[in-house]
C-alpha positions in Angstrom: 0.0 0.0 0.0 1.3 3.5 -0.9 2.2 5.8 1.9 -0.5 8.3 2.8 0.0 12.0 2.8 -2.0 14.5 4.9 -3.8 15.5 1.7 -4.9 11.9 1.2 -6.2 11.7 4.7 -8.2 15.0 4.3 -9.7 13.6 1.1 -10.7 10.3 2.7 -12.4 11.8 5.8 -14.4 14.4 3.8 -15.9 11.9 1.4 -19.0 11.5 3.7 -18.6 7.7 3.6 -19.0 7.0 7.3 -19.7 3.3 6.6 -16.1 2.9 5.5 -14.5 5.3 8.0 -13.9 5.4 11.8 -12.0 8.2 13.5 -10.8 8.4 17.1 -9.2 11.3 18.8 -6.4 9.2 20.5 -5.3 5.7 20.9 -6.9 5.7 24.3 -9.9 4.6 22.3 -8.0 1.8 20.6 -10.3 -1.0 21.8 -13.3 0.7 20.2 -11.3 1.5 17.2 -10.2 -2.2 16.7 -13.8 -3.3 17.1 -14.7 -1.1 14.2 -11.7 -2.5 12.3 -13.1 -6.0 12.9 -16.4 -4.8 11.5 -14.6 -3.5 8.4 -12.9 -6.9 7.9 -16.3 -8.6 8.1 -18.2 -6.1 5.9 -16.7 -4.0 3.1 -13.4 -2.8 4.4 -12.5 0.7 5.7 -10.1 3.2 7.3 -9.4 3.6 11.0 -7.7 6.9 12.0 -6.4 8.0 15.4 -5.6 11.7 15.9 -8.8 13.2 14.3 -11.6 14.8 16.2 -14.7 12.6 15.7 -17.2 15.4 15.4 -15.4 18.2 13.6 -13.1 15.9 11.7 -10.3 18.3 12.5 -6.9 16.7 12.1 -5.1 17.1 15.5 -2.6 14.3 15.6 -1.3 12.8 18.8 1.9 11.9 20.5 3.4 8.6 19.3 5.9 6.9 21.6 7.3 3.4 21.5 4.6 2.3 24.0 1.9 3.7 21.7 3.2 1.5 18.8 3.5 -1.5 21.2 -0.1 -1.1 22.5 -1.4 -0.9 18.9 0.6 -4.0 17.9 -0.8 -5.9 20.9 -4.4 -5.0 19.9 -3.8 -6.0 16.3 -2.6 -9.4 17.4 -6.1 -10.0 18.9 -7.6 -10.6 15.4 -8.5 -14.1 14.4 -7.8 -15.4 11.9 -4.4 -13.6 12.1 -4.1 -10.8 9.6 -1.1 -8.6 8.6 -2.3 -5.0 9.3 0.0 -2.1 8.6 -0.2 1.1 10.7 1.0 4.3 9.0 2.2 7.4 11.0 1.7 10.7 9.2 3.1 13.9 10.5 0.8 16.9 11.0 2.3 20.1 9.7 2.5 22.9 12.3 2.1 20.5 15.2 5.5 19.2 16.2 5.7 15.5 17.2 2.0 15.1 16.4 1.0 12.2 14.1 -2.1 10.8 12.6 -2.2 7.0 12.8 -3.9 5.3 9.8 -4.8 1.6 9.5 -6.5 0.1 6.4 -8.8 -2.9 7.0 -9.4 -4.7 3.7 -12.8 -6.1 2.6 -13.3 -9.8 3.2 -12.6 -12.3 0.4 -15.7 -14.0 -1.0 -16.8 -16.9 1.2 -14.2 -15.9 3.8 -14.6 -17.0 7.5 -15.6 -14.1 9.7 -13.0 -12.2 11.7 -13.1 -11.8 15.5 -11.4 -9.3 17.7 -10.6 -10.4 21.2 -12.8 -13.5 20.5 -15.9 -11.5 19.4 -17.1 -10.9 15.8 -18.2 -7.4 14.7 -19.9 -6.1 11.6 -21.2 -2.8 10.2 -24.9 -1.8 10.2 -24.8 1.4 8.1 -22.2 3.4 10.0 -22.6 1.6 13.3 -20.3 -1.1 14.7 -22.3 -4.0 16.2 -21.6 -7.5 17.6 -22.4 -10.0 14.8 -25.5 -12.1 15.6 -24.8 -15.7 16.3 -26.9 -16.9 13.3 -24.9 -14.6 11.0 -21.6 -15.8 12.4 -22.5 -19.4 12.1 -23.7 -18.9 8.5 -20.4 -17.2 7.6 -18.5 -20.1 9.1 -20.5 -22.5 7.0 -20.0 -20.4 3.9 -16.3 -20.4 4.4 -16.1 -24.2 4.0 -19.3 -25.2 2.2 -18.4 -28.9 1.8 -17.5 -29.3 5.5 -20.7 -27.6 6.7 -23.1 -28.4 3.8 -26.7 -28.9 4.9 -27.7 -30.4 1.6 -24.9 -33.0 1.7 -25.6 -34.0 5.3 -27.0 -37.6 5.4 -30.7 -37.8 6.3 -30.5 -40.9 8.5 -34.2 -41.6 9.1 -35.3 -41.2 5.4 -35.6 -44.3 3.2 -36.2 -44.8 -0.5 -39.9 -45.2 0.3 -39.8 -41.5 1.2 -38.9 -40.5 -2.4 -41.8 -39.3 -4.6 -41.5 -41.3 -7.8 -43.7 -38.9 -9.9 -41.5 -35.9 -9.0 -38.4 -37.9 -9.8 -39.8 -39.0 -13.1 -40.8 -35.5 -14.1 -37.3 -34.2 -13.2 -35.6 -37.0 -15.3 -37.9 -36.3 -18.3 -37.3 -32.6 -18.0 -33.5 -33.1 -17.9 -33.5 -35.4 -20.9 -35.7 -32.9 -22.9 -33.3 -30.1 -22.2 -30.2 -32.2 -22.8 -28.9 -31.9 -19.3 -29.3 -35.6 -18.4 -28.3 -38.5 -20.6 -31.2 -40.2 -22.4 -30.3 -43.6 -20.8 -31.3 -42.2 -17.4 -34.9 -43.0 -18.4 -33.9 -46.7 -18.4 -32.8 -46.8 -14.8 -35.1 -49.1 -12.8 -34.0 -48.5 -9.1 -34.7 -45.3 -7.2 -30.9 -45.1 -6.4 -30.0 -45.2 -10.0 -32.7 -42.7 -10.9 -31.3 -40.3 -8.3 -27.7 -40.6 -9.5 -27.9 -37.9 -12.2 -28.8 -35.3 -9.6 -25.7 -35.9 -7.4 -27.7 -36.0 -4.1 -26.6 -39.3 -2.7 -24.0 -39.9 0.0 -20.8 -41.8 -1.0 -22.5 -44.9 0.4 -25.7 -44.3 -1.8 -27.7 -43.0 1.2 -30.2 -40.2 1.0 -28.9 -36.7 1.8 -31.0 -33.8 3.1 -30.9 -32.4 -0.4 -32.4 -35.5 -1.9 -35.3 -35.5 0.5 -35.9 -31.7 0.1 -35.9 -32.1 -3.7 -37.8 -35.3 -4.2 -39.4 -36.3 -0.9 -43.0 -37.3 -0.6 -43.4 -35.4 2.7 -40.1 -33.6 3.4 -41.7 -31.6 6.1 -41.6 -34.8 8.3 -37.9 -34.4 8.4 -37.5 -30.7 8.0 -40.3 -28.5 9.4 -39.0 -25.6 7.4 -39.3 -27.3 4.0 -42.2 -25.1 3.1 -43.0 -21.8 1.4 -45.6 -19.3 2.6 -47.8 -17.6 -0.1 -50.1 -14.7 0.4 -52.2 -12.2 -1.5 -52.8 -9.1 0.5 -55.5 -6.5 0.1 -53.9 -3.2 -0.8 -50.3 -2.2 -0.2 -49.6 -3.4 3.3 -49.9 -6.6 5.3 -53.1 -5.8 7.1 -55.7 -7.8 5.2 -55.5 -11.2 3.5 -57.4 -12.1 0.3 -55.7 -15.5 0.2 -52.9 -17.4 1.9 -51.4 -20.8 1.8 -48.5 -22.7 3.4 -47.1 -25.2 0.9 -45.4 -28.2 2.6 -43.9 -30.1 -0.3 -40.7 -30.9 -2.1 -38.9 -28.1 -3.9 -40.1 -29.1 -7.4 -43.7 -29.0 -6.1 -43.1 -25.7 -4.3 -41.9 -24.2 -7.5 -45.1 -25.2 -9.2 -47.3 -24.1 -6.3 -45.8 -20.6 -6.4 -46.5 -20.3 -10.2 -50.0 -21.6 -9.7 -50.6 -19.1 -6.9 -49.3 -16.2 -9.0 -51.5 -17.3 -12.0 -54.5 -17.4 -9.6 -54.0 -13.8 -8.4 -52.0 -11.9 -11.0 -54.2 -12.3 -14.1 -54.0 -9.4 -16.5 -55.8 -10.7 -19.6 -56.7 -13.7 -21.6 -59.3 -16.5 -21.3 -60.1 -16.7 -17.6 -61.4 -20.3 -17.8 -58.2 -21.9 -18.9 -54.5 -21.3 -18.2 -53.0 -21.5 -21.7 -50.6 -19.5 -23.8 -53.2 -16.8 -24.4 -53.1 -15.7 -20.7 -50.9 -12.8 -19.6 -49.8 -12.2 -16.1 -49.1 -8.8 -14.5 -45.5 -10.1 -14.2 -44.5 -12.6 -16.9 -44.4 -16.2 -15.9 -40.7 -16.5 -16.8 -39.9 -13.8 -14.3 -41.9 -15.6 -11.6 -40.1 -18.8 -12.4 -36.6 -17.3 -12.2 -37.4 -15.4 -9.0 -38.9 -18.6 -7.5 -35.9 -20.7 -8.4 -33.6 -18.1 -6.8 -35.9 -18.1 -3.7 -35.7 -21.9 -3.2 -32.3 -22.8 -4.6 -30.3 -20.2 -2.7 -32.1 -20.2 0.7 -30.4 -21.2 3.9 -31.5 -24.3 5.8 -29.7 -24.3 9.1 -32.4 -22.3 11.0 -35.8 -24.0 11.2 -37.3 -20.7 12.2 -36.9 -19.2 8.8 -38.9 -20.0 5.7 -39.2 -18.4 2.3 -42.3 -16.4 1.3 -44.0 -14.8 -1.7 -46.4 -11.9 -1.0 -48.6 -10.3 -3.7 -49.8 -6.8 -3.1 -51.9 -4.5 -5.3 -48.8 -2.8 -6.7 -46.0 -5.4 -6.4 -44.8 -8.9 -5.6 -42.1 -9.6 -3.0 -39.9 -12.7 -2.7 -38.4 -13.1 0.8 -35.5 -15.5 0.8 -33.8 -16.7 4.1 -30.1 -16.0 3.5 -27.7 -13.4 2.1 -25.6 -12.7 -1.0 -22.1 -14.2 -0.8 -19.8 -12.0 1.2 -18.4 -9.2 -0.9 -20.9 -9.6 -3.8 -23.9 -7.5 -4.9 -26.8 -8.1 -7.3 -25.1 -5.7 -9.7 -22.1 -7.9 -10.0 -24.3 -10.9 -11.1 -26.0 -8.7 -13.6 -22.7 -7.4 -15.1 -21.0 -10.7 -15.3 -23.3 -13.7 -14.7 -21.7 -16.4 -12.6 -22.8 -19.0 -10.1 -22.0 -19.1 -6.3 -24.9 -21.3 -5.0 -25.0 -21.8 -1.3 -26.8 -25.1 -2.1 -24.8 -26.3 -5.1 -26.4 -29.7 -5.4 -30.0 -28.4 -5.0 -29.4 -25.7 -7.5 -27.7 -28.2 -9.8 -30.7 -30.7 -9.5 -33.2 -28.0 -10.3 -31.1 -27.0 -13.3 -30.7 -30.6 -14.5 -34.4 -31.2 -14.0 -35.2 -28.5 -16.6 -36.5 -25.8 -14.3 -33.7 -23.2 -14.7 -33.1 -21.6 -18.1 -29.4 -20.8 -17.6 -26.7 -21.7 -15.0 -25.8 -18.6 -13.0 -28.0 -16.2 -15.1 -31.0 -16.0 -12.7 -30.6 -12.4 -11.6 -29.6 -11.1 -15.1 -32.7 -12.9 -16.5 -35.0 -11.3 -14.0 -33.8 -7.8 -14.8 -33.8 -8.6 -18.6 -37.3 -10.1 -18.6 -38.7 -7.2 -16.5 -37.3 -4.6 -18.9 -38.7 -6.5 -21.9 -42.1 -6.4 -20.2 -41.9 -2.7 -19.5 -41.8 -3.2 -15.8 -39.8 -1.1 -13.3 -36.4 -2.3 -12.5 -36.5 -5.0 -9.8 -35.3 -4.0 -6.3 -33.1 -6.0 -3.9 -33.3 -5.2 -0.2 -31.4 -6.8 2.6 -32.7 -7.3 6.1 -31.3 -9.4 8.9 -31.1 -13.0 7.7 -33.2 -12.3 4.5 -32.9 -11.1 1.0 -36.0 -9.5 -0.5 -36.7 -9.1 -4.2 -39.4 -6.7 -5.1 -41.0 -6.5 -8.6 -43.4 -3.6 -9.0 -46.3 -3.7 -11.5 -46.9 -1.2 -14.3 -50.5 -1.0 -13.2 -52.1 -2.1 -9.9 -53.9 -5.4 -9.9 -57.1 -4.0 -8.4 -57.8 -0.9 -6.3 -58.0 -1.4 -2.6 -61.4 -2.1 -1.2 -62.5 -0.1 1.9 -64.5 -1.9 4.5 -67.6 0.0 3.4 -67.2 -1.2 -0.2 -66.7 -4.8 1.0 -69.9 -4.5 3.0 -71.7 -3.0 0.0 -70.6 -5.9 -2.2 -71.7 -8.4 0.4 -75.0 -7.0 1.5 -76.4 -4.7 -1.1 -75.9 -6.9 -4.2 -78.1 -10.0 -4.2 -76.3 -13.3 -4.8 -78.3 -13.9 -8.0 -77.1 -10.7 -9.6 -73.5 -11.5 -8.7 -73.9 -15.0 -10.2 -75.5 -13.7 -13.3 -72.4 -11.8 -14.2 -70.3 -14.9 -14.2 -69.3 -17.0 -17.3 -71.1 -20.3 -17.8 -68.1 -22.4 -16.7 -67.7 -20.4 -13.5 -71.5 -20.8 -12.8 -71.1 -24.5 -13.2 -68.4 -24.5 -10.6 -70.6 -22.5 -8.3 -73.5 -25.0 -8.9 -71.2 -27.9 -7.9 -70.2 -26.2 -4.7 -73.9 -25.3 -3.8 -75.0 -28.9 -4.4 -72.0 -30.4 -2.5 -71.4 -28.3 0.7 -67.8 -28.8 2.0 -66.5 -30.1 -1.3 -62.7 -29.8 -1.9 -61.0 -28.5 -5.0 -59.9 -31.9 -6.3 -63.4 -33.2 -6.3 -64.7 -30.0 -7.9 -62.1 -30.5 -10.7 -63.4 -34.1 -11.2 -67.1 -33.1 -11.4 -66.5 -30.1 -13.6 -64.0 -31.9 -15.8 -61.6 -29.0 -15.5 -57.9 -28.8 -14.5 -57.0 -27.8 -11.0 -55.5 -24.5 -12.1 -58.7 -23.7 -13.9 -60.8 -24.5 -10.8 -58.4 -22.4 -8.8 -59.2 -19.5 -11.0 -63.0 -20.1 -10.7 -62.7 -20.3 -6.9 -60.8 -17.0 -6.8 -63.6 -15.3 -8.8 -66.4 -16.8 -6.7 -64.6 -15.8 -3.4 -64.1 -12.3 -4.8 -67.8 -12.1 -5.6 -68.6 -13.3 -2.0 -70.8 -16.1 -3.2 -68.7 -18.9 -1.7 -66.3 -19.3 1.2 -63.7 -21.8 2.4 -64.2 -23.1 5.9 -61.7 -24.9 8.3 -58.2 -25.9 7.4 -56.5 -26.2 4.0 -56.2 -30.0 4.4 -59.6 -30.9 5.9 -61.8 -28.0 5.0 -63.9 -27.3 1.9 -66.0 -24.8 0.0 -69.6 -23.7 0.8 -72.1 -21.5 -1.0 -73.1 -18.4 0.9 
């Protein structure tokens, strides 16, 4: 590193970049200074200066004796892992024997283990130095050695081959063969173990890993309570009123399909409302939903059972909340500028790609931005909160205006049921008739009696609920639909 001059120091401290700058008046505050230095090492790097007034930023300097240098060296030896830090001593003109002490703390390397100072880890929250939460520290440790701490490669000791869903596995194999990502001979495999081999989710002894169960399990939630995704359609712009919600407890391939079906149900823009076919258009294109959902599920963290991914649809936007974080030292812009892959769950991401779900390896973020631009949507937004990454995609036009409580009551009480039903298409009326004649009926049975696909019935149900002529009672699993 080049030797700093006083002019360099003046330039640095007046950039108004407090997130990358810490100033202390004297080395009497060296402990607090080194805590900030540790935060720099764990965040994005930064400068630590002694001899500068913290409020006025006036360069004062301080006396530097041999003991001063020894004390600083002692504190710098408290970092773990050990790091070679270099303190520069810059003379202050007009102030004899006064020096500014400058120490540069570099940004962490990608996937680096977190640093500690005096056995404690620190990180930056805006311009504040804070002790790193245990969950974040553990996650950084795992990221530093993915193979050693890999959740997806950990054996799932209580799972057997009977816990693998054959239909999901068959669809993944067929999807991989059709896209040329799996050899055609994979279709000839007869045992479950041989059918799983192309996805690299087995232990060296051909046992099932956590990743295999999450991807292909019949009921993975039996083994991992957080193998689920939460879906919601909110009324308006905030989370104060539900139109619809669901918790999908299924394998990852099924979760992907459930997210797409939920979005089709609630984000219709145009097309034939009785059938989900190529004529339909969503407020956000399906290919954007697919890429965002893949990122949501393929790159989520698994170590904490308290955190699950979610998709929330509002009148003006859709939000994908993903447990986890971007790899240390990376930003969404880097993945847009030069697409590459740094999956936290390499085998899960690879299996979804091989199964034909992803369009391009490492191109998810770039594709999301590109597809949104092609559709004339605002540029997607990434936001980072503790333990979560949030992707927000805003609509060109709201789905529907918010309904006040008065309007809801008007719709329910002032408009007779018959007039609301008369406005419906014949096929939706048929679905209503089936529900009226079969109180408590479930959607699968409705689909059978109506001779319509489940996605089509879901669309009918959404229309009927919106018109307040039917309602769902009891739980998602045991409840059913009733005419009002």
